[in-house]
ZAFINU-258486 format. One line per 5 residues: their letters; for each residue x, y, z of C-alpha. Coordinates in nm, 3 decimals. Layout:
<atoms>
A = X,Y,Z  ...
</atoms>
This chain:
<atoms>
MTVRW = -5.770,3.685,5.061  -5.590,3.793,4.747  -5.286,3.654,4.572  -5.122,3.885,4.319  -4.905,3.732,4.047
QGGQL = -4.760,3.838,3.713  -5.078,3.744,3.525  -5.323,3.929,3.751  -5.487,3.867,4.084  -5.658,3.566,4.239
ARPAR = -5.924,3.662,4.489  -6.121,3.464,4.740  -6.386,3.669,4.919  -6.411,3.617,5.294  -6.678,3.365,5.387
QGAVD = -6.916,3.468,5.657  -6.827,3.294,5.983  -6.493,3.168,5.849  -6.191,3.186,6.077  -5.926,3.431,5.955
PSQAE = -5.606,3.221,5.925  -5.397,3.515,6.043  -5.587,3.504,6.372  -5.585,3.127,6.411  -5.365,3.022,6.699
AWNPF = -5.182,2.752,6.503  -5.089,2.964,6.197  -4.744,3.122,6.203  -4.694,3.314,5.877  -4.319,3.329,5.930
DSCFV = -4.271,2.953,5.947  -4.519,2.824,5.691  -4.536,2.647,5.360  -4.816,2.655,5.104  -4.967,2.449,4.825
LSVRG = -5.175,2.617,4.556  -5.387,2.371,4.363  -5.637,2.418,4.082  -5.891,2.144,4.017  -5.687,1.905,4.231
MVVAS = -5.359,1.968,4.047  -5.070,2.132,4.233  -4.972,2.451,4.050  -4.725,2.599,4.298  -4.582,2.509,4.637
GGVVP = -4.312,2.653,4.857  -4.249,2.892,5.145  -4.430,3.191,5.293  -4.214,3.494,5.378  -4.262,3.856,5.488
RASAR = -4.162,4.132,5.244  -3.858,4.224,5.455  -3.723,3.869,5.480  -3.351,3.802,5.444  -3.421,3.447,5.324
LLRTD = -3.306,3.335,4.983  -3.552,3.089,4.828  -3.527,2.930,4.486  -3.873,2.778,4.508  -4.225,2.913,4.467
TLVIQ = -4.286,3.178,4.730  -4.587,3.358,4.877  -4.473,3.701,5.001  -4.697,3.845,5.272  -4.827,4.188,5.174
ESKPG = -5.101,4.222,5.439  -5.154,4.016,5.753  -5.291,4.263,6.008  -5.581,4.131,6.219  -5.916,4.236,6.078
RPLAF = -5.775,4.293,5.728  -5.798,4.044,5.441  -5.478,3.848,5.386  -5.281,3.954,5.078  -4.985,3.784,4.915
TLLPA = -4.768,3.809,4.606  -4.685,3.479,4.434  -4.329,3.468,4.300  -4.122,3.187,4.141  -3.834,3.264,4.383
FPAQI = -3.743,3.512,4.658  -3.627,3.779,4.640  -3.761,3.849,4.292  -3.963,4.108,4.103  -4.319,4.037,3.992
ELPVP = -4.202,4.086,3.631  -3.982,3.774,3.656  -4.105,3.511,3.407  -4.338,3.257,3.564  -4.363,2.884,3.492
PEWRA = -4.596,2.806,3.199  -4.799,2.583,3.434  -4.891,2.891,3.641  -5.004,3.081,3.334  -5.215,2.790,3.206
ALTPL = -5.385,2.719,3.541  -5.413,3.065,3.696  -5.494,3.297,3.404  -5.855,3.173,3.361  -5.916,3.227,3.735
SQPAG = -5.749,3.568,3.762  -5.877,3.921,3.748  -5.660,4.206,3.619  -5.446,4.340,3.905  -5.613,4.627,4.087
EQVR = -5.974,4.511,4.046  -6.175,4.502,4.367  -6.266,4.171,4.525  -6.640,4.118,4.558
</atoms>
């Protein structure tokens, strides 16, 4: 799974034997919320939406970029939706996520 944000890309390699959330019966990506925490502290929380959504959200948003079965999940983290990735992000995101991020475009290992 990858989460792209203004400061780079967070990547979590697939664990062997782990259930892909996109294939789990109970997960509906179009009616979901998320919480992103780092070291037990909530950094971002809000809604999950597809790229083509007509929803207007003024909260943290995970935009689904890839959710096809058999493919790693990919999201873009935005401070609102719709918004561009260049939109300024909260300083809390930058402080918590920058040390964990790779430059955008690097391959997940």
